[in-house]
N, C-alpha and C positions, 0 to 999 in steps of 0.2 A: 114243385115240392123239394128239391133238394136246395134250390137257391133260399127257399123261406126257412128251412132249417138251419143253414148257415148264417142267415140272418139273427134268428134266435141266439144263436151260438156268439154271435159279434154283437150283439143289442144294438141292430139297426132298425130301430122303430119306425123311422121314416117310409124305409123299403116295404117291411112288413105292411105298413096301411097303405100305401102306394099300391101293392099286388092284392089287396083285399078290395072285393066288391063294393061298390057304394052303399048296396042295399041291405049288407049284412056289417059292415066296417065299425068298429067303435071308434069313440073319438081319441082314445087312447089306450096304449098296452101297459103301461107301468112296469116294465123290466127291469127297474131298477130295485125291486123289492128284495129285501133280506129275508133270509139268507138265498144268496145266488144259487141258482141251479148250475151244477157242472156238466156240461151236455158230453156224453161220452160216446153216442154214435146212434145214425139211422139205418133202419132196414126196411126197404119198401117191399113189401110183400106182392100186393098184387097194383097193376094201374091199367083200367080200361079206359081208353079214350074212345069219344064218339067224333061228330062233326065239330060241335062247340060245347061240348061237355067232357068231363072227364072224372073219373074216379080213383083214389090214391087210396090203398088200405098201408100202414105204417105202423113201427114201433120206433119210438124214440127213447133212446135212456139216457139218466142223467143221475146223479146225485145232488142230493138237498141236505144241507146240514148234516154230512157222511152217511146218509140214508141212500140206498139204490132204489130207483122208481123208475117204472117204465109207463109211457105214453102212447097208449094203443088207440089209434082213430082211423076213421074212414072220412077222410076227406072230399069234397065235391068243388069242382073247380068249373069254370065259365071263360069260355073266351068272347071276347068281344073287340072290335076293331082291333083283330089280329093279336092281341095281348090275352094272356092266362089272368085269372082271378080267383084267388081264395073265395069260396062262397059260404061253405059252411063246413061242420064237421061234426061226427058224432064219435064219443069217446066210449071205448069198449070198458067197461068197469071191472 
């Protein structure tokens, strides 16, 4: 989770796509949209890991166009071939 947050901060689209499960991966992320978010921090609230699945609840804070925003999400990860992949997420409105 932390590596994916860092990849969003650094606009590392290739890394994000490579760590996204193929069954749910988009063809592109379009990280170059304006206005660019200025990422301010990540707080992992909970982390539950099973054998080959994990759930992470987090809050990511940013500013977009001078306005503070929070992304609250519960993300689901799966492990295949010894590697973890982001599978899906539910955003808390």
